[in-house]
KOLRONU-719473 format. One record per residue (C-alpha): residue in one letter; chain; x, y, z; residue number from 1. Coordinates in steps of 0.25 Angstrom, whole numbers, plus 5000, padded with zeros to 4 digits. Example, Ala and Ser with C-alpha at 12.3 -4.5 7.8 and 13.67 -1.06 7.14 Angstrom:
2
{r->A c->A x->5049 y->4982 z->5031 k->1}
{r->S c->A x->5055 y->4996 z->5029 k->2}
This chain:
347
{r->M c->A x->4942 y->4952 z->4973 k->1}
{r->A c->A x->4938 y->4966 z->4969 k->2}
{r->D c->A x->4926 y->4966 z->4979 k->3}
{r->D c->A x->4936 y->4965 z->4990 k->4}
{r->L c->A x->4940 y->4979 z->4988 k->5}
{r->L c->A x->4926 y->4984 z->4985 k->6}
{r->Q c->A x->4918 y->4987 z->4998 k->7}
{r->W c->A x->4905 y->4982 z->4992 k->8}
{r->H c->A x->4898 y->4980 z->5005 k->9}
{r->D c->A x->4901 y->4995 z->5009 k->10}
{r->G c->A x->4895 y->4999 z->4996 k->11}
{r->F c->A x->4883 y->4990 z->4998 k->12}
{r->H c->A x->4880 y->4995 z->5012 k->13}
{r->A c->A x->4881 y->5009 z->5006 k->14}
{r->S c->A x->4872 y->5006 z->4994 k->15}
{r->L c->A x->4862 y->4999 z->5002 k->16}
{r->Q c->A x->4860 y->5012 z->5011 k->17}
{r->I c->A x->4859 y->5021 z->4999 k->18}
{r->E c->A x->4848 y->5012 z->4993 k->19}
{r->L c->A x->4840 y->5012 z->5007 k->20}
{r->Q c->A x->4844 y->5026 z->5011 k->21}
{r->G c->A x->4830 y->5031 z->5008 k->22}
{r->E c->A x->4826 y->5022 z->5020 k->23}
{r->A c->A x->4838 y->5025 z->5029 k->24}
{r->T c->A x->4830 y->5031 z->5040 k->25}
{r->H c->A x->4826 y->5017 z->5045 k->26}
{r->L c->A x->4838 y->5009 z->5040 k->27}
{r->E c->A x->4851 y->5007 z->5047 k->28}
{r->F c->A x->4863 y->5001 z->5039 k->29}
{r->Y c->A x->4874 y->4993 z->5046 k->30}
{r->P c->A x->4886 y->4989 z->5036 k->31}
{r->E c->A x->4892 y->4975 z->5040 k->32}
{r->H c->A x->4884 y->4974 z->5052 k->33}
{r->E c->A x->4891 y->4964 z->5062 k->34}
{r->L c->A x->4881 y->4953 z->5065 k->35}
{r->Y c->A x->4889 y->4944 z->5074 k->36}
{r->K c->A x->4901 y->4946 z->5083 k->37}
{r->K c->A x->4910 y->4938 z->5074 k->38}
{r->A c->A x->4909 y->4949 z->5063 k->39}
{r->L c->A x->4898 y->4943 z->5055 k->40}
{r->R c->A x->4893 y->4955 z->5047 k->41}
{r->V c->A x->4882 y->4957 z->5037 k->42}
{r->D c->A x->4884 y->4967 z->5026 k->43}
{r->T c->A x->4873 y->4977 z->5030 k->44}
{r->L c->A x->4863 y->4977 z->5041 k->45}
{r->V c->A x->4851 y->4987 z->5039 k->46}
{r->I c->A x->4842 y->4989 z->5051 k->47}
{r->K c->A x->4828 y->4995 z->5048 k->48}
{r->N c->A x->4824 y->5003 z->5060 k->49}
{r->S c->A x->4810 y->5006 z->5057 k->50}
{r->D c->A x->4798 y->4998 z->5052 k->51}
{r->L c->A x->4798 y->5006 z->5039 k->52}
{r->P c->A x->4800 y->4996 z->5027 k->53}
{r->V c->A x->4811 y->4999 z->5017 k->54}
{r->Q c->A x->4806 y->5004 z->5004 k->55}
{r->K c->A x->4818 y->5001 z->4995 k->56}
{r->K c->A x->4816 y->4987 z->4989 k->57}
{r->I c->A x->4830 y->4982 z->4994 k->58}
{r->G c->A x->4826 y->4984 z->5008 k->59}
{r->K c->A x->4811 y->4980 z->5008 k->60}
{r->I c->A x->4815 y->4967 z->5015 k->61}
{r->F c->A x->4822 y->4974 z->5026 k->62}
{r->R c->A x->4818 y->4971 z->5041 k->63}
{r->K c->A x->4823 y->4977 z->5054 k->64}
{r->H c->A x->4837 y->4970 z->5052 k->65}
{r->N c->A x->4842 y->4969 z->5038 k->66}
{r->L c->A x->4855 y->4961 z->5035 k->67}
{r->I c->A x->4861 y->4963 z->5021 k->68}
{r->E c->A x->4872 y->4955 z->5014 k->69}
{r->Y c->A x->4879 y->4961 z->5002 k->70}
{r->K c->A x->4887 y->4953 z->4991 k->71}
{r->S c->A x->4896 y->4961 z->4982 k->72}
{r->P c->A x->4895 y->4960 z->4967 k->73}
{r->D c->A x->4905 y->4949 z->4965 k->74}
{r->D c->A x->4899 y->4941 z->4977 k->75}
{r->T c->A x->4887 y->4931 z->4977 k->76}
{r->L c->A x->4877 y->4928 z->4988 k->77}
{r->N c->A x->4877 y->4913 z->4992 k->78}
{r->I c->A x->4870 y->4904 z->5002 k->79}
{r->N c->A x->4881 y->4906 z->5012 k->80}
{r->D c->A x->4879 y->4921 z->5011 k->81}
{r->F c->A x->4864 y->4919 z->5014 k->82}
{r->Y c->A x->4866 y->4911 z->5026 k->83}
{r->K c->A x->4877 y->4920 z->5031 k->84}
{r->V c->A x->4868 y->4932 z->5031 k->85}
{r->Y c->A x->4856 y->4924 z->5036 k->86}
{r->G c->A x->4865 y->4920 z->5048 k->87}
{r->Y c->A x->4869 y->4935 z->5050 k->88}
{r->A c->A x->4854 y->4938 z->5051 k->89}
{r->C c->A x->4853 y->4927 z->5062 k->90}
{r->L c->A x->4865 y->4932 z->5069 k->91}
{r->Y c->A x->4860 y->4947 z->5068 k->92}
{r->Q c->A x->4846 y->4942 z->5074 k->93}
{r->S c->A x->4854 y->4935 z->5086 k->94}
{r->K c->A x->4863 y->4947 z->5088 k->95}
{r->T c->A x->4854 y->4954 z->5098 k->96}
{r->K c->A x->4853 y->4957 z->5113 k->97}
{r->K c->A x->4839 y->4951 z->5114 k->98}
{r->I c->A x->4833 y->4938 z->5109 k->99}
{r->H c->A x->4825 y->4940 z->5096 k->100}
{r->E c->A x->4828 y->4955 z->5096 k->101}
{r->I c->A x->4828 y->4954 z->5081 k->102}
{r->S c->A x->4818 y->4945 z->5073 k->103}
{r->M c->A x->4822 y->4939 z->5060 k->104}
{r->T c->A x->4810 y->4945 z->5054 k->105}
{r->D c->A x->4817 y->4958 z->5056 k->106}
{r->V c->A x->4829 y->4954 z->5049 k->107}
{r->S c->A x->4832 y->4954 z->5034 k->108}
{r->I c->A x->4843 y->4949 z->5025 k->109}
{r->T c->A x->4847 y->4955 z->5012 k->110}
{r->F c->A x->4857 y->4949 z->5002 k->111}
{r->V c->A x->4863 y->4959 z->4992 k->112}
{r->C c->A x->4871 y->4953 z->4980 k->113}
{r->S c->A x->4874 y->4955 z->4966 k->114}
{r->H c->A x->4871 y->4941 z->4961 k->115}
{r->Y c->A x->4858 y->4933 z->4962 k->116}
{r->P c->A x->4861 y->4922 z->4972 k->117}
{r->R c->A x->4853 y->4911 z->4965 k->118}
{r->K c->A x->4861 y->4899 z->4971 k->119}
{r->M c->A x->4859 y->4905 z->4985 k->120}
{r->L c->A x->4844 y->4906 z->4983 k->121}
{r->K c->A x->4842 y->4892 z->4978 k->122}
{r->I c->A x->4849 y->4887 z->4991 k->123}
{r->L c->A x->4840 y->4895 z->5000 k->124}
{r->Q c->A x->4828 y->4890 z->4992 k->125}
{r->K c->A x->4832 y->4876 z->4994 k->126}
{r->E c->A x->4837 y->4877 z->5008 k->127}
{r->R c->A x->4828 y->4887 z->5015 k->128}
{r->G c->A x->4816 y->4888 z->5005 k->129}
{r->I c->A x->4820 y->4903 z->5003 k->130}
{r->E c->A x->4813 y->4909 z->4991 k->131}
{r->V c->A x->4817 y->4921 z->4983 k->132}
{r->E c->A x->4808 y->4932 z->4979 k->133}
{r->H c->A x->4812 y->4943 z->4969 k->134}
{r->T c->A x->4805 y->4955 z->4976 k->135}
{r->D c->A x->4812 y->4966 z->4968 k->136}
{r->K c->A x->4822 y->4968 z->4957 k->137}
{r->G c->A x->4835 y->4963 z->4964 k->138}
{r->I c->A x->4829 y->4959 z->4977 k->139}
{r->C c->A x->4826 y->4945 z->4981 k->140}
{r->K c->A x->4818 y->4941 z->4993 k->141}
{r->L c->A x->4821 y->4928 z->5001 k->142}
{r->K c->A x->4808 y->4922 z->5006 k->143}
{r->N c->A x->4805 y->4911 z->5016 k->144}
{r->D c->A x->4814 y->4915 z->5027 k->145}
{r->S c->A x->4812 y->4922 z->5040 k->146}
{r->I c->A x->4822 y->4932 z->5037 k->147}
{r->A c->A x->4819 y->4942 z->5026 k->148}
{r->M c->A x->4829 y->4941 z->5015 k->149}
{r->Q c->A x->4832 y->4947 z->5001 k->150}
{r->I c->A x->4843 y->4947 z->4991 k->151}
{r->I c->A x->4846 y->4960 z->4983 k->152}
{r->I c->A x->4853 y->4958 z->4970 k->153}
{r->I c->A x->4860 y->4971 z->4968 k->154}
{r->N c->A x->4862 y->4970 z->4953 k->155}
{r->R c->A x->4847 y->4967 z->4951 k->156}
{r->L c->A x->4842 y->4979 z->4959 k->157}
{r->P c->A x->4836 y->4990 z->4951 k->158}
{r->P c->A x->4847 y->5001 z->4951 k->159}
{r->E c->A x->4837 y->5013 z->4951 k->160}
{r->E c->A x->4832 y->5008 z->4965 k->161}
{r->N c->A x->4845 y->5002 z->4971 k->162}
{r->R c->A x->4856 y->5011 z->4964 k->163}
{r->W c->A x->4867 y->5009 z->4974 k->164}
{r->L c->A x->4865 y->4994 z->4977 k->165}
{r->S c->A x->4864 y->4991 z->4962 k->166}
{r->S c->A x->4877 y->4998 z->4960 k->167}
{r->L c->A x->4885 y->4989 z->4969 k->168}
{r->T c->A x->4891 y->4982 z->4957 k->169}
{r->K c->A x->4904 y->4981 z->4949 k->170}
{r->K c->A x->4897 y->4983 z->4936 k->171}
{r->L c->A x->4890 y->4996 z->4938 k->172}
{r->P c->A x->4882 y->4999 z->4926 k->173}
{r->M c->A x->4884 y->5013 z->4919 k->174}
{r->N c->A x->4870 y->5017 z->4918 k->175}
{r->R c->A x->4860 y->5027 z->4923 k->176}
{r->N c->A x->4859 y->5020 z->4937 k->177}
{r->T c->A x->4874 y->5022 z->4939 k->178}
{r->E c->A x->4873 y->5036 z->4935 k->179}
{r->Q c->A x->4862 y->5038 z->4945 k->180}
{r->L c->A x->4870 y->5031 z->4956 k->181}
{r->L c->A x->4882 y->5041 z->4953 k->182}
{r->I c->A x->4872 y->5053 z->4953 k->183}
{r->E c->A x->4866 y->5048 z->4966 k->184}
{r->Y c->A x->4880 y->5046 z->4972 k->185}
{r->Q c->A x->4884 y->5060 z->4968 k->186}
{r->R c->A x->4872 y->5066 z->4977 k->187}
{r->H c->A x->4877 y->5057 z->4989 k->188}
{r->K c->A x->4892 y->5057 z->4987 k->189}
{r->D c->A x->4894 y->5063 z->5001 k->190}
{r->S c->A x->4887 y->5051 z->5007 k->191}
{r->I c->A x->4896 y->5040 z->5013 k->192}
{r->L c->A x->4886 y->5029 z->5008 k->193}
{r->Y c->A x->4886 y->5034 z->4994 k->194}
{r->Q c->A x->4901 y->5035 z->4994 k->195}
{r->S c->A x->4903 y->5021 z->4999 k->196}
{r->A c->A x->4893 y->5015 z->4989 k->197}
{r->M c->A x->4898 y->5023 z->4977 k->198}
{r->D c->A x->4913 y->5020 z->4981 k->199}
{r->L c->A x->4910 y->5005 z->4980 k->200}
{r->I c->A x->4902 y->5006 z->4967 k->201}
{r->M c->A x->4913 y->5015 z->4961 k->202}
{r->Q c->A x->4924 y->5005 z->4965 k->203}
{r->A c->A x->4917 y->4993 z->4960 k->204}
{r->N c->A x->4914 y->5000 z->4947 k->205}
{r->K c->A x->4926 y->5009 z->4945 k->206}
{r->E c->A x->4930 y->5005 z->4931 k->207}
{r->I c->A x->4915 y->5006 z->4926 k->208}
{r->L c->A x->4913 y->5020 z->4933 k->209}
{r->E c->A x->4926 y->5025 z->4927 k->210}
{r->G c->A x->4923 y->5021 z->4913 k->211}
{r->E c->A x->4918 y->5030 z->4902 k->212}
{r->Y c->A x->4903 y->5029 z->4905 k->213}
{r->S c->A x->4899 y->5043 z->4901 k->214}
{r->M c->A x->4886 y->5044 z->4910 k->215}
{r->V c->A x->4892 y->5038 z->4922 k->216}
{r->S c->A x->4906 y->5044 z->4921 k->217}
{r->D c->A x->4900 y->5058 z->4920 k->218}
{r->V c->A x->4892 y->5056 z->4932 k->219}
{r->L c->A x->4905 y->5050 z->4939 k->220}
{r->K c->A x->4913 y->5062 z->4935 k->221}
{r->E c->A x->4903 y->5071 z->4941 k->222}
{r->I c->A x->4901 y->5064 z->4954 k->223}
{r->F c->A x->4916 y->5061 z->4957 k->224}
{r->K c->A x->4921 y->5074 z->4950 k->225}
{r->D c->A x->4925 y->5080 z->4964 k->226}
{r->E c->A x->4931 y->5067 z->4968 k->227}
{r->W c->A x->4938 y->5065 z->4955 k->228}
{r->N c->A x->4943 y->5079 z->4956 k->229}
{r->E c->A x->4948 y->5077 z->4970 k->230}
{r->K c->A x->4954 y->5064 z->4966 k->231}
{r->E c->A x->4961 y->5070 z->4954 k->232}
{r->R c->A x->4966 y->5082 z->4963 k->233}
{r->Q c->A x->4971 y->5071 z->4973 k->234}
{r->M c->A x->4978 y->5064 z->4961 k->235}
{r->Q c->A x->4984 y->5077 z->4956 k->236}
{r->E c->A x->4989 y->5080 z->4971 k->237}
{r->K c->A x->4995 y->5066 z->4972 k->238}
{r->E c->A x->5002 y->5067 z->4958 k->239}
{r->S c->A x->5007 y->5081 z->4963 k->240}
{r->R c->A x->5012 y->5075 z->4976 k->241}
{r->M c->A x->5018 y->5063 z->4968 k->242}
{r->Q c->A x->5025 y->5073 z->4958 k->243}
{r->E c->A x->5030 y->5081 z->4970 k->244}
{r->K c->A x->5035 y->5068 z->4977 k->245}
{r->E c->A x->5041 y->5064 z->4964 k->246}
{r->S c->A x->5048 y->5077 z->4963 k->247}
{r->R c->A x->5053 y->5076 z->4977 k->248}
{r->M c->A x->5058 y->5062 z->4974 k->249}
{r->Q c->A x->5065 y->5067 z->4962 k->250}
{r->E c->A x->5071 y->5078 z->4970 k->251}
{r->K c->A x->5075 y->5068 z->4980 k->252}
{r->E c->A x->5081 y->5059 z->4970 k->253}
{r->S c->A x->5089 y->5071 z->4964 k->254}
{r->R c->A x->5095 y->5074 z->4978 k->255}
{r->M c->A x->5098 y->5060 z->4980 k->256}
{r->Q c->A x->5105 y->5060 z->4966 k->257}
{r->E c->A x->5113 y->5072 z->4970 k->258}
{r->M c->A x->5116 y->5066 z->4984 k->259}
{r->K c->A x->5121 y->5054 z->4976 k->260}
{r->S c->A x->5129 y->5062 z->4967 k->261}
{r->Q c->A x->5135 y->5070 z->4979 k->262}
{r->I c->A x->5138 y->5056 z->4986 k->263}
{r->Q c->A x->5145 y->5051 z->4973 k->264}
{r->Q c->A x->5153 y->5063 z->4972 k->265}
{r->K c->A x->5157 y->5063 z->4987 k->266}
{r->E c->A x->5160 y->5048 z->4985 k->267}
{r->S c->A x->5169 y->5052 z->4973 k->268}
{r->Q c->A x->5176 y->5062 z->4981 k->269}
{r->M c->A x->5178 y->5053 z->4992 k->270}
{r->Q c->A x->5184 y->5042 z->4982 k->271}
{r->E c->A x->5193 y->5053 z->4976 k->272}
{r->K c->A x->5197 y->5057 z->4990 k->273}
{r->E c->A x->5200 y->5043 z->4994 k->274}
{r->S c->A x->5208 y->5041 z->4981 k->275}
{r->R c->A x->5216 y->5053 z->4985 k->276}
{r->M c->A x->5218 y->5048 z->4999 k->277}
{r->Q c->A x->5222 y->5034 z->4993 k->278}
{r->E c->A x->5232 y->5042 z->4984 k->279}
{r->M c->A x->5237 y->5050 z->4995 k->280}
{r->K c->A x->5239 y->5037 z->5004 k->281}
{r->S c->A x->5246 y->5031 z->4993 k->282}
{r->Q c->A x->5255 y->5043 z->4991 k->283}
{r->I c->A x->5258 y->5043 z->5006 k->284}
{r->Q c->A x->5261 y->5028 z->5006 k->285}
{r->Q c->A x->5270 y->5030 z->4995 k->286}
{r->K c->A x->5277 y->5042 z->5002 k->287}
{r->E c->A x->5278 y->5034 z->5015 k->288}
{r->S c->A x->5284 y->5022 z->5007 k->289}
{r->Q c->A x->5294 y->5032 z->5001 k->290}
{r->I c->A x->5298 y->5038 z->5014 k->291}
{r->H c->A x->5299 y->5024 z->5020 k->292}
{r->E c->A x->5309 y->5020 z->5008 k->293}
{r->R c->A x->5317 y->5033 z->5011 k->294}
{r->E c->A x->5317 y->5030 z->5026 k->295}
{r->L c->A x->5323 y->5016 z->5022 k->296}
{r->L c->A x->5333 y->5022 z->5013 k->297}
{r->L c->A x->5337 y->5032 z->5024 k->298}
{r->K c->A x->5338 y->5021 z->5034 k->299}
{r->K c->A x->5347 y->5013 z->5025 k->300}
{r->K c->A x->5355 y->5025 z->5022 k->301}
{r->E c->A x->5357 y->5028 z->5036 k->302}
{r->E c->A x->5361 y->5014 z->5039 k->303}
{r->S c->A x->5370 y->5014 z->5028 k->304}
{r->N c->A x->5377 y->5027 z->5032 k->305}
{r->E c->A x->5377 y->5022 z->5047 k->306}
{r->K c->A x->5385 y->5009 z->5042 k->307}
{r->R c->A x->5394 y->5018 z->5033 k->308}
{r->E c->A x->5397 y->5027 z->5045 k->309}
{r->Q c->A x->5399 y->5015 z->5054 k->310}
{r->R c->A x->5409 y->5009 z->5044 k->311}
{r->L c->A x->5416 y->5022 z->5042 k->312}
{r->N c->A x->5417 y->5024 z->5057 k->313}
{r->L c->A x->5424 y->5010 z->5058 k->314}
{r->L c->A x->5433 y->5013 z->5047 k->315}
{r->I c->A x->5437 y->5026 z->5054 k->316}
{r->R c->A x->5440 y->5019 z->5067 k->317}
{r->H c->A x->5449 y->5008 z->5060 k->318}
{r->L c->A x->5457 y->5019 z->5052 k->319}
{r->L c->A x->5459 y->5027 z->5065 k->320}
{r->H c->A x->5463 y->5015 z->5073 k->321}
{r->D c->A x->5473 y->5011 z->5062 k->322}
{r->N c->A x->5478 y->5026 z->5062 k->323}
{r->L c->A x->5474 y->5027 z->5047 k->324}
{r->I c->A x->5470 y->5042 z->5048 k->325}
{r->G c->A x->5475 y->5044 z->5033 k->326}
{r->D c->A x->5466 y->5033 z->5028 k->327}
{r->L c->A x->5454 y->5038 z->5036 k->328}
{r->K c->A x->5456 y->5051 z->5029 k->329}
{r->V c->A x->5457 y->5044 z->5015 k->330}
{r->T c->A x->5444 y->5036 z->5018 k->331}
{r->S c->A x->5436 y->5049 z->5020 k->332}
{r->E c->A x->5440 y->5054 z->5006 k->333}
{r->D c->A x->5441 y->5041 z->4998 k->334}
{r->N c->A x->5429 y->5031 z->4998 k->335}
{r->A c->A x->5436 y->5020 z->4991 k->336}
{r->Y c->A x->5447 y->5021 z->5002 k->337}
{r->L c->A x->5436 y->5021 z->5012 k->338}
{r->E c->A x->5431 y->5008 z->5006 k->339}
{r->Q c->A x->5445 y->5002 z->5007 k->340}
{r->M c->A x->5446 y->5005 z->5021 k->341}
{r->Y c->A x->5432 y->4999 z->5024 k->342}
{r->Q c->A x->5437 y->4986 z->5017 k->343}
{r->R c->A x->5450 y->4986 z->5025 k->344}
{r->Y c->A x->5444 y->4987 z->5038 k->345}
{r->G c->A x->5432 y->4977 z->5034 k->346}
{r->L c->A x->5422 y->4988 z->5035 k->347}
């Protein structure tokens, strides 16, 4: 839900303090005051530290200790909420060092919501005899209980009297009151309270406030001129940084492409070199094969010559033994006669 993202309670706490700031000297405000050690918290606790009555209508019911429960615009106030906060009041009274340090007559409960809780009021009237009295515009007093209680209906409050509380809506009207709200914010825009309340109002009504409503838009432009100029400057700086970053990325990408090209070129050179090496290896192997063949031929030739020499030596021995000196001379000159002699001696 969108309300989960909007800090309505923070904006309400700030708006309530703005509405009652005229009497801030005797009012103390505590957001999300812890009522019990197990983290039970009421939305806002207001302690009135003097006997002076609160003049503003939304605070006329205030006693010494005032517990306030706030419901965001999309939420409703039901009977369980009533008893929860009523229980908070009882726990608050009991959370003291001394017995009966706080009297319930010094405690008030205020329920703040955007929708009239008709069903809850019917149950209270039936079960507890609590009656409703419409004391002022947007303010209902709950009677017949020992604790002073009231219900504030935000969208029924008179805007001229409760400008900030009545602006806690997601349907902010584009009228004179909203213009005055913006003008008032302009006078107090350095205040943390006003900043917190306005931030919530603007987030909840972003589309409306950014629309083409001449009256309010002109006031908005004037109020947030510096902020928007600063935001525009920041956006321009951001865009400039993005462009610079993009330029660096492009430069880096260009270097990467160049490196890639160099690597590819180097790989091509390596492949070419490897191809040449393979070719040289092939040539060497071919040459080694030729050398080996030549060595084999030479070996065969040597063996053949050795056999011929042995054969001739044997023939010479036979011719010398048979005292055929003339035949020996003829064999050295006539190969055909030499072969006849080989055959004659069985060589």
